Each structure stands twice: as structure tokens, then as C-alpha cells.
C-alpha positions in Angstrom: -11.5 23.9 -2.1 -9.4 25.9 -4.5 -12.1 26.9 -7.0 -12.3 30.4 -5.7 -8.6 30.9 -5.5 -6.7 33.6 -7.6 -5.3 31.7 -10.5 -2.8 30.3 -11.3 -2.3 28.0 -8.3 0.9 26.0 -7.7 0.6 22.8 -5.7 3.1 20.1 -4.6 2.6 16.7 -2.9 4.4 13.7 -1.6 2.4 10.5 -1.1 2.2 6.8 -1.8 0.8 6.0 -5.2 -0.8 2.7 -6.2 -0.8 1.3 -9.7 -2.1 -2.1 -10.7 0.5 -4.2 -12.5 -1.3 -7.6 -13.0 1.8 -9.3 -14.5 4.1 -7.3 -12.1 7.1 -7.6 -14.5 9.4 -6.5 -11.7 7.4 -3.4 -10.9 5.9 -2.4 -7.6 2.2 -1.7 -7.1 3.0 0.9 -4.4 5.7 3.5 -4.6 6.4 7.0 -3.2 5.8 9.9 -5.5 6.5 13.6 -5.4 5.0 16.0 -7.9 4.0 19.6 -8.7 1.0 21.0 -10.6 0.5 24.4 -12.1 -3.3 25.0 -12.4 -5.4 27.7 -13.9 -3.2 28.8 -16.8 -2.3 27.7 -20.3 0.3 28.7 -22.8 4.0 28.7 -23.5 5.2 30.5 -20.3 3.3 28.0 -18.1 4.7 25.0 -20.1 8.3 26.4 -19.9 8.0 26.8 -16.1 6.8 23.2 -15.6 9.5 21.8 -18.0 12.4 23.9 -16.5 11.3 23.0 -13.0 11.4 19.3 -13.9 14.8 19.6 -15.5 16.2 21.4 -12.4 14.7 18.6 -10.3 16.4 15.8 -12.2 19.7 17.7 -12.4 19.7 18.0 -8.6 19.9 14.2 -8.2 21.9 13.0 -11.3 24.5 14.3 -13.7 23.8 11.6 -16.3 20.2 12.1 -17.3 18.0 12.4 -20.4 14.7 14.3 -21.0 12.4 13.0 -23.7 9.9 15.6 -25.1 6.8 14.9 -27.1 3.3 16.2 -27.7 0.0 14.3 -27.2 -1.8 16.0 -30.0 0.5 14.6 -32.7 -0.8 11.1 -32.2 -4.3 12.3 -31.2 -4.7 14.4 -34.4 -3.5 11.6 -36.7 -5.6 8.9 -35.1 -8.7 11.0 -35.2 -8.5 10.9 -39.0 -8.9 7.1 -39.0 -12.3 5.6 -38.7 -11.7 3.0 -35.9 -13.2 2.4 -32.5 -11.6 3.4 -29.2 -10.3 -0.1 -28.4 -8.4 -0.3 -31.6 -7.0 3.2 -31.1 -5.7 2.1 -27.7 -4.1 -1.0 -29.1 -2.2 1.2 -31.6 -1.2 3.7 -28.8 0.2 0.9 -26.6 2.3 -0.6 -29.4 3.8 2.9 -30.2 4.4 3.5 -26.5 6.3 0.2 -26.3 8.1 0.8 -29.6 6.8 -2.6 -30.7 7.3 -2.1 -34.5 6.1 -5.6 -35.4 2.8 -5.4 -33.5 2.2 -1.8 -34.8 2.7 -2.8 -38.4 0.3 -5.8 -37.9 -2.4 -3.5 -36.6 -1.9 -0.8 -39.3 -1.8 -3.3 -42.1 -5.5 -4.0 -41.3 -6.4 -0.4 -42.2 -6.9 1.4 -45.5 -3.7 3.1 -46.5 -3.7 6.9 -46.0 -1.4 9.7 -44.9 -2.4 9.4 -41.3 -1.7 5.6 -41.2 1.7 6.2 -42.9 2.6 8.9 -40.3 1.5 6.8 -37.3 3.6 3.9 -38.6 6.7 6.1 -38.4 6.0 7.6 -34.9 8.1 5.1 -32.9 11.2 5.9 -35.0 10.8 9.7 -34.8 13.2 10.5 -32.0 16.4 12.6 -31.9 17.2 16.3 -32.4 16.1 19.0 -34.8 16.1 16.6 -37.7 13.0 14.9 -36.2 10.8 18.0 -36.9 11.8 18.1 -40.6 10.9 14.5 -41.2 7.7 14.6 -39.0 6.4 17.8 -40.7 6.8 16.2 -44.1 4.9 13.0 -42.9 2.1 15.0 -41.2 1.7 17.8 -43.8 -2.0 18.5 -44.4 -3.0 17.1 -41.0 -3.9 18.8 -37.7 -0.7 17.3 -36.2 1.4 20.1 -37.8 0.2 22.7 -35.3 1.4 20.5 -32.4 4.7 19.8 -34.1 5.3 23.6 -34.6 4.5 24.3 -30.9 6.7 21.4 -29.8 9.6 22.7 -31.9 9.2 26.1 -30.2 9.5 24.6 -26.8 12.4 22.4 -27.9 14.4 25.4 -29.2 13.8 27.4 -26.0 14.8 24.6 -23.7 18.0 24.0 -25.7 19.2 27.4 -24.4 19.5 25.8 -21.0 22.6 24.1 -22.3 21.3 20.6 -22.1 23.1 19.4 -25.2 22.2 15.9 -26.2 20.4 15.4 -22.9 17.2 16.8 -24.5 15.6 14.5 -27.0 12.5 14.8 -29.1 10.4 11.6 -29.1 7.2 11.5 -31.1 6.7 8.0 -30.0 6.0 9.3 -26.5 2.3 8.8 -26.6 1.1 8.8 -23.0 -2.6 8.0 -22.2 -4.5 9.9 -24.8 -7.5 10.3 -22.5 -5.4 12.3 -20.1 -2.7 14.4 -21.7 -3.7 17.2 -24.1 -0.4 19.0 -24.9 3.3 18.6 -24.3 4.4 15.4 -22.6 7.8 14.4 -21.3 9.8 11.7 -19.4 13.1 11.9 -17.5 15.6 9.1 -17.2 18.8 8.7 -15.1 21.6 6.3 -15.7 21.2 3.0 -13.9 17.4 3.0 -13.8 15.5 1.3 -16.6 12.2 3.1 -16.2 11.4 6.8 -16.3 11.9 8.4 -12.9 10.1 11.6 -13.9 7.1 12.1 -16.2 4.4 14.7 -16.9 2.8 17.1 -19.3 -0.3 19.2 -20.0 -3.7 17.8 -19.1 -6.2 20.6 -19.7 -9.4 18.5 -19.8 -9.0 16.6 -16.5 -10.3 19.2 -14.1 -13.5 19.4 -16.0 -14.3 16.0 -14.4 -14.3 17.8 -11.1 -16.5 20.7 -12.2 -13.5 23.1 -12.4 -12.4 23.4 -16.0 -9.0 25.0 -16.3 -5.6 24.6 -17.9 -3.3 22.3 -15.9 0.2 20.9 -16.3 2.6 19.2 -14.0 5.0 16.3 -13.4 5.7 13.5 -10.9 8.9 12.0 -9.6 9.4 8.3 -8.5 11.3 9.1 -5.3 11.7 5.3 -4.5 13.6 4.8 -7.7 15.8 7.8 -7.3 16.5 6.8 -3.6 17.6 3.3 -4.7 19.9 4.8 -7.2 21.5 7.2 -4.8 21.9 4.6 -2.1 23.8 2.4 -4.6 26.3 5.3 -5.4 29.4 4.7 -3.5 30.6 8.2 -4.1 27.6 9.7 -2.3 28.0 10.8 1.3 25.0 10.9 3.6 26.6 12.6 6.5 25.3 16.1 7.1 28.3 17.9 8.8 27.4 21.3 10.3 29.7 24.2 10.4 29.1 24.9 14.1 28.1 22.6 17.0 26.4 24.6 19.7 26.8 23.3 23.2 24.7 24.7 26.2 25.9 24.7 29.7 23.3 23.8 32.3 20.5 26.4 32.3 21.4 27.8 28.9 19.7 25.2 26.7 16.9 27.5 25.4 19.4 30.3 24.8 21.5 27.8 22.7 18.5 26.6 20.8 17.7 30.2 19.9 21.3 30.8 18.9 21.1 27.9 16.5 17.9 29.2 15.0 19.5 32.7 14.5 22.6 31.2 12.8 20.4 29.1 10.5 18.5 32.2 9.5 21.8 33.8 8.6 22.8 30.9 6.4 25.1 29.2 8.9 24.8 25.4 9.2 24.5 25.1 12.9 23.3 22.3 15.1 22.3 22.1 18.7 24.4 19.6 20.7 22.2 17.0 22.6 25.2 15.4 24.4 25.4 15.9 28.2 29.0 17.1 28.7 31.4 19.5 26.9 33.9 16.7 26.7 31.4 14.5 24.8 30.6 17.5 22.5 34.2 18.1 21.7 34.9 14.4 21.0 31.8 14.2 18.8 32.9 17.3 16.8 36.4 15.9 16.3 35.0 12.6 15.0 32.6 14.3 12.6 35.0 16.9 11.4 33.0 19.9 12.7 35.3 22.9 12.7 33.8 24.9 15.6 32.1 24.2 18.9 30.3 27.2 20.3 29.6 27.2 24.1 26.5 29.1 25.3 26.2 30.1 29.0 
């Protein structure tokens, strides 16, 4: 429905997502997810908007968080230089994603030694700060992966100016599904949750499957996981205390509702009182710590 829209298009959603986990391993098959997508544009500016939006999102729910940043084309470029079938490539990708060094070495030992094999062997251990780019560039020199590394370095340097400190980490072992992502990829973690609560990246080839080829990037948030974390935080208050409680005398109810709407437009946190008597309204305001009761009519 959006093919004829003026690009770029920004979308957001909130819905239940289903993923098949045959072994379960403590994971749910259904969870609530929120996400945003930026469609119809490619390039550094678009990538920075998606990344900075994701960072602001995770900062809004947690102080102790970490963003891991990678690039799909580092792995894709290296693996394309090795003559193996798609099933074997996927086995290698899964072992890197799981940082299973032993299984990865067993798989790579079956291949003829070459620069690409050596570089892939090191991917799970290439995480950290600026030093990662020096080591990775040396390992990948002469391969197509260097272009992706240079671009990732540019994004990393720009994001550092947001003052993230050690919360921003380069992880070249971040190899998401290589049939989906085509550019930068990232994950977000918060303290107390073992799995990533946020993930995304650039996926420029996907919309071609729907006869609408265009650049695309976005991210999704596991809202169930974040909710569980916040509910377990004893320092979090879930009481929304308004600044003003607006009570309507009989016959002035609509006037009071309009007054609440006007206050909210002007940035005042006001709430319409649904209690029947002024005495009940005043008692409620005192219990809640509401500073002002405004009587209409």
C-alpha cells in the first residue's frame, strides 16, 4: 500500500511475534515486540537515525545498558571467498553467533587454509573498542570485508560523540542471519536480562521479495523482557500522580473534561475526577499527594 508514497517512509508497530524454539531453552514462542522501520533510503544519515533512535529508546528504560555494533558484510564478504555450500556456511555462522570457538575451529579445520578462513576463525574474539578495527583490518586486508570495516568504523566514531563511553562495543562476531541483513547490525542489552532486548540493522534486499526494492533499516524491542525487568525493580514507581485533579459539580462535567484537555495541551498534567463528591475528591487527592484540586461549576 505504500509503494507510491513519497520516500522515505517511517513506520512503527507493536504486536505479538511468534518464533519457533523447538528446544525452548527457557525462551517463549510468543512475545510482544515493538519496532520502527525507515524505508526507501540508504546511507550514513539513515543509519545514524536508526541507531541513535535505538540508543535513545534503550536509555529511556535502563541506565545500565550496552549496545553491540557490527556489520553483516564483514562475514558475508569473507565467507563468499570460500568454496562451500550454503548449509556449511550456515553452520559456520551459527557457531560464530554463539561464540562457540571449539565448534568453529572444528568446522574450519576441514577447509583449505587461506586468508578468509583465518579471518573468520578470529571473528568471535573481535569485540571491544577502537583496537578491534586495527586488528580486523590487518586480518581482512585484501578482501572485500575491508570496505564494511571502514564504514563500520565511521559509524562507531560518530556514535561515540553521543557520550556512550564503554556502553558502545564493536562486535564482529555479531553475525545475524546472513540472508536478511545487508549492512550494519546491532543488539542492545540491559542489566539483569540475559538475552538482547533490542536488535536491528540494515536489510536492503528484503523488500525486493515484495516487489518493492528499496533501502530499509530498523530495529525491534522485546517489550515483554523490558517489562519484566522494570517490574522487578523495587525503586521504580508505577503511580502516575497528576499536578491537578479537576472536580466537576453537577452539570459541569463536560466543562471540566474540556478544562482537563486544555491543561494537557499546555503541558499541565491534569486529570478529570470520576468520584461523585467533592469530599471524596479531596480525600483521594490527599492520599495520592496531588497538590491541587480545581473545582469547575
